[in-house]
C-alpha positions as CSV (number, residue, x, y, z in Angstrom):
1,M,129.2,66.9,54.7
2,N,128.6,63.7,52.6
3,H,125.9,64.2,50.3
4,S,125.1,60.8,48.7
5,Y,122.9,60.3,45.6
6,Y,122.8,56.2,46.2
7,E,120.3,56.1,48.7
8,M,121.4,53.1,51.3
9,P,118.3,51.2,52.6
10,A,118.2,50.9,56.0
11,K,117.1,47.7,58.8
12,S,114.1,46.4,56.8
13,S,111.8,43.1,57.6
14,P,112.7,39.3,56.3
15,L,110.4,40.3,53.4
16,G,112.4,43.3,52.3
17,I,109.9,45.7,53.5
18,R,110.5,49.1,55.2
19,I,108.1,51.4,56.8
20,L,108.9,55.0,57.9
21,F,106.3,57.5,59.1
22,Q,109.0,60.3,58.3
23,T,108.9,64.3,59.1
24,L,111.1,66.0,56.6
25,P,112.4,70.1,56.9
26,G,111.6,72.4,54.2
27,G,113.4,72.7,50.8
28,F,115.2,70.6,48.4
29,N,115.9,66.8,49.1
30,P,118.7,66.0,46.3
31,L,118.7,63.5,43.5
32,H,118.6,60.2,44.2
33,W,118.0,56.6,43.8
34,H,117.7,53.7,45.3
35,E,116.8,49.2,44.6
36,A,113.9,49.5,46.2
37,L,109.9,50.2,44.6
38,E,109.2,53.5,46.8
39,I,105.8,54.2,47.8
40,L,105.2,57.7,48.7
41,Y,102.3,58.7,50.9
42,P,102.2,62.5,52.0
43,L,100.6,63.1,55.6
44,N,100.7,66.8,55.2
45,G,102.6,69.5,53.8
46,D,103.1,70.9,50.0
47,A,105.6,69.1,48.1
48,D,106.6,68.3,44.2
49,L,108.5,65.6,42.9
50,L,111.7,65.9,40.2
51,M,111.7,62.9,38.1
52,E,112.6,61.7,34.5
53,G,112.8,65.5,33.8
54,A,109.1,66.2,34.7
55,T,107.4,67.6,37.8
56,Y,104.5,66.2,40.0
57,H,103.0,67.8,42.7
58,L,102.8,65.7,45.8
59,P,98.8,66.1,47.3
60,K,98.4,65.1,50.9
61,K,96.9,61.6,51.2
62,N,97.4,60.8,47.2
63,L,99.8,57.9,47.0
64,T,102.9,58.1,44.3
65,V,105.4,55.1,43.0
66,I,109.0,55.3,42.4
67,E,109.9,52.5,40.4
68,S,113.4,50.6,41.4
69,R,116.4,53.2,40.0
70,Q,114.7,55.7,39.0
71,A,116.4,59.2,39.8
72,H,114.3,61.5,41.5
73,S,114.0,64.4,44.2
74,T,111.8,66.5,46.1
75,Q,110.8,70.5,46.9
76,I,109.2,70.8,50.3
77,R,107.5,74.6,50.3
78,G,107.1,74.6,53.8
79,K,108.6,74.3,56.8
80,T,108.1,70.5,57.1
81,A,106.3,67.8,55.9
82,M,104.8,64.2,56.8
83,N,104.9,61.2,55.1
84,L,104.5,57.7,55.0
85,C,106.9,55.7,53.0
86,I,107.3,52.6,52.2
87,Q,110.5,50.7,50.4
88,V,110.1,47.1,49.2
89,S,113.0,45.1,47.5
90,K,111.6,43.3,44.4
91,D,114.7,40.9,45.3
92,K,113.2,39.5,48.7
93,L,109.3,39.2,47.3
94,K,110.5,36.7,44.7
95,S,109.6,33.7,46.8
96,Y,105.9,34.8,46.1
97,L,106.2,36.3,42.5
98,P,109.4,34.8,40.7
99,D,109.2,37.3,37.9
100,I,108.3,40.4,39.9
101,E,111.2,42.3,38.0
102,L,109.4,41.8,34.9
103,Y,106.5,44.3,35.7
104,Q,107.0,48.0,36.1
105,I,104.1,50.3,38.5
106,E,103.4,53.3,37.4
107,C,101.0,55.3,39.8
108,I,101.3,59.0,40.1
109,A,98.1,61.1,40.9
110,E,98.4,63.8,38.0
111,K,98.6,60.5,35.4
112,I,95.9,58.1,36.6
113,R,93.1,57.5,34.1
114,D,89.1,57.2,35.1
115,E,88.9,54.0,35.1
116,Q,92.2,53.4,37.6
117,F,90.6,55.8,40.3
118,P,88.3,53.4,42.2
119,A,91.3,51.3,43.0
120,Y,93.5,54.1,43.4
121,Y,91.4,55.3,46.1
122,E,91.3,51.9,47.5
123,I,94.8,52.0,48.0
124,C,94.7,55.4,49.7
125,Q,92.2,54.1,51.8
126,M,94.6,51.2,53.0
127,L,97.7,53.5,53.3
128,S,95.5,55.7,55.6
129,N,94.4,53.0,57.8
130,M,98.4,51.9,58.2
131,T,98.7,55.3,59.8
132,K,96.1,54.8,62.1
133,L,97.4,51.2,62.7
134,Y,100.8,53.0,63.8
135,M,99.5,55.6,66.0
136,S,97.9,52.9,67.7
137,G,101.4,51.7,69.1
138,T,100.2,47.6,70.1
139,F,102.5,44.9,70.0
140,E,101.5,43.4,66.9
141,V,101.0,46.5,64.3
142,S,104.4,45.3,62.6
143,L,102.2,42.5,61.5
144,E,99.4,44.4,60.6
145,L,101.7,46.6,59.0
146,E,103.5,44.2,56.4
147,G,100.4,42.7,55.6
148,I,98.8,45.9,54.4
149,V,101.8,46.5,52.4
150,L,101.6,43.3,50.8
151,Q,97.5,43.9,49.9
152,V,98.7,47.4,48.7
153,L,101.5,45.8,46.3
154,A,99.0,43.4,44.7
155,H,96.6,46.2,44.0
156,L,99.4,48.0,42.4
157,L,100.6,45.3,40.3
158,R,97.1,44.6,39.4
159,H,96.0,47.9,38.3
160,F,99.0,49.6,37.5
161,G,101.8,47.3,36.4
162,T,103.0,46.2,33.0
163,R,104.5,42.7,32.4
164,I,107.5,43.8,29.9
165,E,107.4,40.9,27.5
166,G,110.0,38.0,27.8
167,E,112.2,37.5,30.5
168,I,115.3,39.9,31.6
169,P,118.3,39.2,29.6
170,E,121.5,38.7,31.5
171,S,123.2,41.4,29.6
172,N,120.6,43.7,31.1
173,Q,121.6,42.6,34.6
174,I,125.3,43.4,33.2
175,A,123.6,46.8,32.2
176,V,122.7,47.8,35.1
177,G,126.4,46.6,37.0
178,R,128.0,49.0,35.2
179,I,125.6,52.2,35.6
180,H,126.2,51.6,39.2
181,Q,129.8,51.5,39.2
182,I,129.6,54.7,36.9
183,L,127.4,56.6,39.4
184,S,129.9,55.5,42.2
185,W,132.8,57.2,39.7
186,V,130.4,60.1,39.3
187,E,130.4,60.8,43.0
188,Q,134.2,60.9,43.3
189,H,135.0,63.2,40.1
190,Y,131.4,65.2,39.4
191,S,133.3,68.7,39.7
192,D,136.0,67.5,37.5
193,S,135.6,68.6,33.5
194,L,133.6,65.6,32.2
195,S,132.9,64.4,28.5
196,L,131.0,61.9,27.7
197,T,133.7,60.4,26.3
198,D,135.7,60.5,29.6
199,V,132.8,58.5,31.1
200,A,132.1,56.0,28.6
201,D,135.9,55.0,28.2
202,Q,135.9,54.2,32.6
203,L,133.4,51.4,31.2
204,S,135.5,50.5,27.9
205,I,132.4,51.2,25.6
206,S,131.3,53.6,23.1
207,R,130.3,57.1,23.5
208,E,127.0,56.0,21.7
209,Y,126.2,52.9,23.8
210,F,126.8,54.8,26.9
211,C,124.7,57.6,26.2
212,R,121.6,54.9,25.7
213,L,122.4,52.7,28.3
214,F,121.9,55.8,30.8
215,R,119.1,56.7,29.8
216,Q,117.3,53.4,29.8
217,S,118.5,52.5,33.1
218,M,118.0,55.8,34.9
219,G,115.2,57.3,32.9
220,I,116.9,60.7,32.3
221,T,120.7,61.6,30.3
222,F,123.7,61.8,32.1
223,Q,124.2,65.1,31.4
224,E,121.5,66.1,33.1
225,Y,122.1,63.4,35.8
226,L,125.9,65.0,36.1
227,T,124.0,68.7,36.2
228,G,121.8,67.6,38.9
229,I,124.8,66.1,41.3
230,R,126.9,69.4,40.7
231,L,123.8,72.2,41.6
232,N,122.8,69.8,44.6
233,H,126.4,70.2,45.9
234,A,126.2,74.1,45.0
235,Y,122.9,74.2,47.0
236,Q,124.4,72.8,49.8
237,D,127.4,74.8,49.8
238,L,125.0,78.2,49.1
239,L,123.1,77.0,52.9
240,H,126.4,76.2,54.7
241,T,129.2,78.2,53.6
242,D,130.3,81.4,53.1
243,M,131.9,80.7,49.9
244,P,130.8,83.4,46.9
245,V,128.4,82.3,44.3
246,S,131.2,82.5,41.6
247,E,133.6,80.1,43.3
248,I,130.6,77.9,44.9
249,M,130.3,77.9,41.3
250,E,134.0,76.8,40.1
251,K,134.0,74.2,42.9
252,N,130.9,72.2,41.5
253,G,132.1,71.4,38.3
254,F,130.4,75.0,36.7
255,T,132.5,77.1,34.4
256,N,129.8,79.3,32.4
257,Q,128.3,81.9,35.2
258,K,125.0,83.0,32.9
259,K,124.3,79.0,32.4
260,F,124.8,78.0,36.0
261,N,122.2,80.8,37.0
262,A,119.7,79.7,34.6
263,S,120.3,75.8,35.5
264,F,119.8,76.8,39.4
265,K,116.9,79.0,38.8
266,S,115.1,76.2,36.6
267,L,115.3,73.6,39.3
268,Y,115.0,75.4,42.0
269,G,112.9,78.7,41.4
270,H,115.4,81.0,42.6
271,T,118.5,82.8,41.7
272,P,121.9,81.2,43.8
273,T,122.0,84.8,45.1
274,E,118.1,84.4,46.1
275,I,118.9,80.9,48.1
276,R,121.8,82.9,50.1
277,K,119.6,86.1,51.0
278,Q,116.8,83.1,52.0
């Protein structure tokens, strides 16, 4: 089974907008990231979002924005959950907003301030209307849906966007390329015994610079990212193989049983043995 932690985009519109009405099975959706800005609007179910070392509840009919290149995962606590998921390519929207890459949007239900709530509620109503339009099934609905997405994006930038002063230096673009390079490399070597020095050597940079670079680009430390990948693979092995827990632990790069169990329970809320029994 192939487990990708970079989410490849499916077909999107010429504006770089991808609209999905999806039903997801219960359980853990592994740590991943994507280039696109993601707008998530749960229609039902009960789920949590794990991002940058914090856990946020995803209440139904409340939107959450996940910025480009933010590593995140979700835990669905029922049998299924239905979502409206919108992914927007910032690069494609440069024809409207040439400096859109300078904006960061922070919009999470649990962190909405009182003065932001009217705008937040209005955006949620727009997303609710998108669901009704989608259900109508008329031939012109795709035009209306993309029009609403552009309105939603404008509201998000106006009320929840923060502009980075100045221009993004070329060095930052190079840094992003380096991080993408190392993430692809880690996909092939996550089960190996990896030190920060080993990883930094892949980019021919110092250990200290690599740690800063990764944290700035991904919002979590490299060790947190690596542990998440290993735990995700272990989780899948528990579900889909009959291998003993000790072998699964070693297969996925863990050498300390106590630390493995503690990290696993911290992420999934259950021990490996409990997951296997479920």
